[in-house]
C-alpha positions as CSV (number, residue, x, y, z in Angstrom):
1,M,9.5,7.4,12.7
2,T,7.5,10.3,13.9
3,R,3.8,10.1,13.8
4,H,2.5,13.1,11.8
5,D,-0.5,14.5,13.2
6,R,-1.2,16.7,9.8
7,I,0.4,16.9,6.8
8,A,0.6,18.2,3.1
9,V,0.6,15.7,-0.2
10,L,3.0,16.7,-2.6
11,A,1.0,14.9,-6.2
12,H,2.6,17.7,-8.8
13,G,0.7,17.0,-12.1
14,R,-0.4,13.7,-11.1
15,F,-3.9,13.6,-9.0
16,P,-5.8,11.6,-9.1
17,D,-4.9,9.8,-12.0
18,D,-1.2,8.5,-10.9
19,A,-1.0,10.0,-6.8
20,R,-2.3,6.5,-5.3
21,A,-0.3,7.6,-2.2
22,A,-2.4,10.7,-1.9
23,I,-5.9,9.0,-2.2
24,E,-4.7,6.6,0.0
25,L,-3.4,8.7,2.9
26,I,-6.8,10.8,2.3
27,R,-8.9,7.6,2.4
28,Y,-7.5,6.4,5.8
29,G,-7.1,9.8,7.8
30,R,-3.5,8.6,9.4
31,P,-2.5,11.1,9.8
32,E,-5.2,14.0,8.1
33,V,-4.4,15.4,5.1
34,V,-5.3,18.8,4.9
35,A,-4.1,19.7,1.7
36,V,-2.6,18.2,-1.8
37,I,0.0,20.0,-3.6
38,D,-0.6,20.0,-7.3
39,T,0.5,22.0,-10.0
40,A,-1.8,21.3,-12.3
41,R,-4.8,21.9,-10.1
42,R,-7.0,20.7,-12.3
43,S,-10.2,21.3,-9.3
44,P,-10.0,23.3,-5.7
45,V,-10.8,20.3,-3.8
46,T,-10.4,16.7,-4.5
47,S,-13.8,15.3,-3.8
48,Q,-14.6,16.5,-6.9
49,L,-12.1,14.6,-8.9
50,V,-12.8,11.3,-6.6
51,R,-16.1,10.9,-5.5
52,T,-15.4,8.8,-2.3
53,L,-12.5,11.2,-1.1
54,P,-13.6,14.2,0.9
55,Q,-13.1,17.7,0.6
56,I,-9.5,18.2,1.4
57,P,-8.2,21.6,-0.7
58,I,-5.6,21.6,-3.5
59,V,-3.0,24.2,-3.9
60,R,-0.3,24.7,-6.5
61,E,2.2,25.5,-3.9
62,F,3.4,24.4,-0.4
63,D,3.1,28.6,0.8
64,D,-0.3,28.2,-0.7
65,V,-1.5,25.4,2.3
66,D,-3.9,27.8,4.9
67,E,-3.3,25.3,7.9
68,P,-0.1,24.4,9.9
69,V,0.9,21.0,8.8
70,D,4.0,19.8,10.6
71,A,5.1,17.2,7.9
72,L,5.0,17.0,3.5
73,Y,4.3,13.9,2.2
74,V,5.6,13.2,-1.1
75,G,3.1,11.0,-2.9
76,I,4.5,10.8,-6.2
77,D,7.3,8.3,-7.9
78,L,9.9,10.7,-8.6
79,A,12.4,7.9,-9.7
80,R,9.7,8.0,-13.1
81,D,11.7,9.2,-15.7
82,G,14.9,7.2,-14.6
83,P,16.5,6.8,-11.3
84,T,19.2,9.7,-12.2
85,A,16.4,12.1,-13.0
86,E,16.6,15.6,-11.1
87,L,13.8,17.3,-9.1
88,S,11.5,18.9,-11.0
89,E,11.6,22.8,-9.7
90,P,8.3,22.8,-8.3
91,V,9.2,19.8,-6.0
92,R,12.3,21.3,-4.5
93,R,10.7,24.9,-4.4
94,D,8.2,22.8,-2.1
95,V,10.5,20.7,-0.3
96,R,12.5,24.0,0.4
97,A,9.7,25.5,1.8
98,A,8.3,22.8,4.0
99,L,11.4,22.8,5.8
100,A,12.0,26.2,6.3
101,A,8.9,26.1,8.0
102,G,10.4,23.8,10.6
103,G,8.3,20.8,9.1
104,D,9.7,17.2,7.8
105,V,9.6,15.8,4.5
106,V,8.4,11.8,4.0
107,V,9.6,10.0,1.3
108,S,9.2,6.6,0.3
109,R,9.7,6.2,-3.1
110,A,13.6,5.7,-5.2
111,G,14.8,9.1,-6.8
112,F,15.0,11.5,-4.0
113,P,18.3,13.0,-2.8
114,V,18.2,12.4,1.1
115,D,21.5,13.6,1.0
116,D,20.9,16.9,-0.8
117,P,23.6,19.2,0.8
118,E,21.1,22.5,0.7
119,F,18.1,19.9,2.0
120,E,19.9,18.9,4.5
121,R,21.0,22.8,5.4
122,L,17.5,23.7,5.6
123,A,16.4,20.4,7.9
124,A,19.3,21.5,10.5
125,D,17.9,25.5,10.6
126,G,14.7,25.0,10.8
127,G,14.6,21.7,13.2
128,G,13.0,19.7,10.4
129,R,13.7,15.9,9.1
130,I,13.9,14.3,5.7
131,V,12.6,11.2,7.0
132,D,12.8,7.6,4.0
133,V,10.3,5.2,5.3
134,G,10.4,2.9,2.5
135,A,14.6,2.3,2.5
136,P,15.5,-1.7,1.9
137,P,16.3,-2.9,5.8
138,P,19.5,-4.1,6.4
139,G,20.8,-7.2,5.9
140,R,20.1,-9.3,8.7
141,P,21.9,-12.8,9.5
142,R,19.9,-15.6,8.0
143,E,17.7,-17.9,10.0
144,D,16.9,-21.8,9.1
145,D,13.7,-21.6,9.9
146,R,11.6,-19.9,12.3
147,S,12.2,-21.8,15.6
148,A,8.3,-20.9,16.5
149,D,5.2,-19.8,14.2
150,V,4.4,-16.3,15.7
151,D,1.7,-15.6,18.0
152,A,-0.1,-13.2,15.5
153,E,-2.8,-14.5,12.9
154,V,-0.8,-13.9,9.5
155,L,-2.9,-12.4,6.2
156,L,-1.4,-11.9,2.7
157,T,-3.2,-10.1,0.0
158,V,-2.6,-11.6,-3.5
159,G,-4.2,-10.7,-6.8
160,T,-5.1,-12.3,-10.1
161,D,-3.4,-9.3,-11.9
162,R,-1.6,-5.9,-10.5
163,Y,-3.9,-3.0,-9.9
164,V,-6.7,-4.7,-8.3
165,G,-7.0,-3.8,-5.2
166,T,-4.6,-6.3,-3.1
167,S,-3.3,-2.9,-1.2
168,S,-6.6,-1.5,-0.5
169,T,-8.0,-4.8,0.9
170,A,-4.9,-5.1,3.3
171,F,-5.9,-1.5,4.6
172,E,-9.6,-1.9,4.9
173,L,-9.1,-5.0,6.7
174,V,-6.7,-3.9,9.2
175,A,-8.9,-0.9,9.8
176,A,-12.5,-3.3,9.7
177,A,-10.1,-5.2,12.5
178,R,-8.8,-2.6,15.1
179,E,-12.7,-1.1,14.8
180,R,-14.1,-4.7,16.0
181,G,-11.3,-4.1,18.9
182,V,-8.8,-6.8,17.2
183,D,-5.0,-5.5,17.6
184,A,-4.6,-5.5,14.0
185,A,-1.2,-4.0,11.9
186,L,-0.9,-4.0,8.8
187,V,3.1,-5.3,7.3
188,P,3.3,-2.8,4.6
189,M,5.3,-3.8,1.2
190,S,4.7,-0.5,-0.8
191,H,5.8,3.2,-0.8
192,V,2.0,3.8,0.2
193,G,1.7,1.3,3.1
194,V,4.9,2.6,4.2
195,L,3.2,6.2,4.1
196,L,0.7,5.2,6.2
197,E,2.0,2.9,8.8
198,G,5.7,3.9,9.1
199,P,9.0,2.1,8.1
200,G,8.3,-1.5,6.7
201,V,9.2,-2.2,2.9
202,S,8.5,-0.7,0.0
203,L,9.2,-3.4,-2.8
204,D,9.8,-2.0,-5.8
205,R,13.1,-1.0,-3.5
206,V,14.2,-4.5,-2.4
207,P,16.2,-6.8,-4.9
208,T,13.7,-10.2,-5.6
209,G,16.6,-12.0,-3.9
210,R,16.4,-10.4,-0.4
211,V,12.3,-10.2,-0.3
212,H,11.8,-13.4,1.8
213,D,14.3,-12.4,4.4
214,A,12.8,-8.7,4.8
215,V,8.8,-9.9,5.0
216,D,9.9,-12.5,7.2
217,G,11.9,-10.0,9.2
218,L,8.7,-7.4,9.9
219,V,6.5,-10.6,9.9
220,R,8.5,-12.3,13.5
221,E,9.4,-8.8,15.0
222,R,5.4,-7.4,14.4
223,G,3.5,-10.5,15.1
224,E,5.2,-10.9,19.3
225,R,3.2,-7.4,19.5
226,H,0.1,-8.0,17.7
227,D,-2.8,-10.1,17.4
228,L,-3.5,-10.0,13.1
229,L,-1.1,-8.8,10.8
230,V,-1.8,-8.1,7.3
231,V,0.6,-8.5,4.8
232,E,-0.1,-6.1,1.8
233,G,0.3,-8.1,-1.1
234,Q,1.7,-6.7,-4.1
235,G,0.7,-7.7,-8.2
236,A,0.1,-11.2,-9.3
237,I,1.6,-14.9,-9.5
238,C,1.1,-15.0,-13.4
239,H,2.2,-11.1,-14.0
240,P,5.7,-10.7,-15.4
241,G,5.9,-7.3,-13.4
242,S,5.6,-8.8,-10.1
243,S,5.6,-12.8,-10.5
244,G,9.6,-12.6,-8.9
245,Q,8.6,-10.9,-5.7
246,I,5.4,-12.9,-5.0
247,C,7.7,-16.1,-4.2
248,G,9.2,-13.9,-1.5
249,L,6.2,-12.6,0.1
250,L,4.6,-16.1,-0.1
251,H,7.6,-17.9,1.3
252,G,8.6,-14.8,3.7
253,A,5.1,-14.3,5.3
254,R,4.2,-18.2,5.9
255,P,0.9,-17.1,6.1
256,D,-2.2,-18.7,7.3
257,G,-4.7,-17.9,5.0
258,L,-4.6,-15.6,1.2
259,V,-7.1,-13.0,0.4
260,L,-7.3,-13.0,-3.5
261,C,-8.2,-9.9,-4.9
262,H,-9.4,-9.7,-8.6
263,S,-11.4,-6.5,-10.2
264,A,-14.3,-7.2,-12.1
265,G,-14.3,-7.6,-15.6
266,R,-10.7,-8.3,-16.1
267,E,-9.9,-10.5,-18.4
268,L,-6.5,-9.4,-19.8
269,M,-3.4,-9.4,-17.9
270,H,-2.5,-5.5,-17.9
271,G,0.1,-4.6,-20.3
272,Y,-0.5,-7.6,-21.9
273,D,-2.5,-9.3,-24.5
274,V,-2.5,-12.6,-22.5
275,D,-6.3,-14.4,-20.7
276,L,-5.9,-14.2,-17.1
277,P,-6.4,-17.9,-15.8
278,S,-9.8,-18.7,-14.5
279,I,-10.4,-18.2,-10.3
280,P,-10.0,-21.8,-9.6
281,A,-7.0,-22.2,-11.5
282,Y,-5.7,-18.8,-9.3
283,V,-6.8,-20.6,-5.9
284,D,-4.3,-23.1,-7.4
285,L,-1.4,-21.8,-7.8
286,Y,-1.1,-19.7,-4.9
287,E,-1.8,-22.6,-2.5
288,R,0.7,-25.1,-4.6
289,L,3.1,-22.4,-4.6
290,A,3.3,-21.6,-0.8
291,A,2.8,-25.0,0.0
292,P,6.1,-26.5,0.3
293,V,7.7,-23.8,2.6
294,A,4.2,-23.4,4.8
295,P,0.9,-24.5,3.5
296,T,-2.1,-22.1,3.3
297,T,-4.8,-21.4,1.7
298,V,-7.1,-18.7,0.0
299,I,-9.8,-18.0,3.0
300,A,-11.5,-15.1,1.0
301,G,-11.8,-12.4,-2.1
302,A,-12.0,-9.1,-2.3
303,L,-13.5,-8.0,-6.1
304,N,-13.1,-4.7,-7.1
305,T,-16.1,-3.2,-8.7
306,M,-14.9,-0.1,-9.0
307,N,-16.6,0.0,-13.0
308,V,-19.2,-1.6,-12.3
309,A,-22.4,1.0,-12.1
310,T,-24.7,0.3,-9.9
311,P,-24.4,-1.5,-6.3
312,S,-26.9,-4.4,-7.2
313,A,-25.1,-5.1,-10.1
314,A,-21.9,-5.1,-7.4
315,R,-23.3,-7.5,-5.1
316,E,-24.0,-9.3,-8.2
317,A,-20.6,-9.7,-9.3
318,V,-19.1,-10.4,-6.0
319,D,-21.6,-13.3,-5.8
320,D,-20.4,-15.0,-8.9
321,F,-17.2,-14.4,-7.8
322,A,-17.4,-15.6,-4.4
323,E,-18.9,-18.7,-6.3
324,R,-15.6,-19.2,-8.3
325,L,-13.5,-18.6,-5.5
326,G,-14.7,-21.2,-3.5
327,A,-15.1,-18.8,-1.0
328,P,-16.7,-15.7,0.9
329,A,-16.3,-12.5,-0.7
330,T,-16.8,-8.5,-0.9
331,D,-15.7,-5.4,-2.1
332,P,-14.3,-3.9,0.6
333,L,-14.4,-0.4,-0.2
334,R,-17.9,-0.6,-1.7
335,F,-19.3,-2.1,0.8
336,D,-17.6,-3.6,4.1
337,A,-14.7,-6.0,5.5
338,D,-17.0,-8.0,7.1
339,A,-17.0,-11.1,4.9
340,L,-13.3,-11.3,5.0
341,L,-13.0,-10.6,8.6
342,D,-15.6,-13.3,9.7
343,A,-13.3,-16.0,7.5
344,I,-10.6,-15.3,9.9
345,D,-9.7,-17.7,12.7
346,L,-8.6,-15.4,15.8
347,G,-8.7,-18.2,17.9
């Protein structure tokens, strides 16, 4: 995929509560986000809605973007109302405007009609493209085993529940490693990850039985070009909504180490009235699940302290988490990722 320098992010009616892609694109600045497009426009700038973000303008439509951009990134789930749902008129309007202006339109989730005749015509006339970075990869011949371990050190972020920070931790790890001069790459597994890092796999578009092959292929390909790979985990082994994908991630990535992600104060499984297992139980579950194919260990932990009021209380929560985990821990968003990087054996 062509790298874009300056983009607008489409988040109609969803920013900030249901527009994680927009938030992460702004946070990591690859490419630079110059505007968020949201018909609701609850604030003129993003920092008034999410205090950890810089001041990025929020506008109501593409034609209101004041600065030139070379792409429009669709940062919301267009298939939330069903795979055959029609695009809303505000979405169609802004896609048309971006294509007519010669820009690309980049999508990662299911539900976008990439072969829409009107969009194809506008793209051809304006010189832009519709780029689907989250489409499942084509099938490839199965291999009985890796002929040899990949050269790179491979990490996988895993969770105690959904929405605990497996993606953010992966993004922070890669960014921090690069700052240290490590040749690190993300292996994206979500619609957000593929928007940040280019073609990968958006797991919600891959049949469970193909997750292993998709992850294995990406790790093989990228492991020959980088010293550190961080595979972006999704969900948790005990959560019904993601447990079917975890085996594929573990056995496809064959990680050298796991980073266990947890949310401070979380006691019940997201969406279920079910107690979460203990942190030591999770360590045991993940390590035993991986062992038959490629043994690995939990080398560090990332604690999401977003709901902890003060930095001192967050530090105490991290220390308690590290003690229960039996490994170094941090909140990489609130503090830094040093404890995670220090736990990695880069030889």
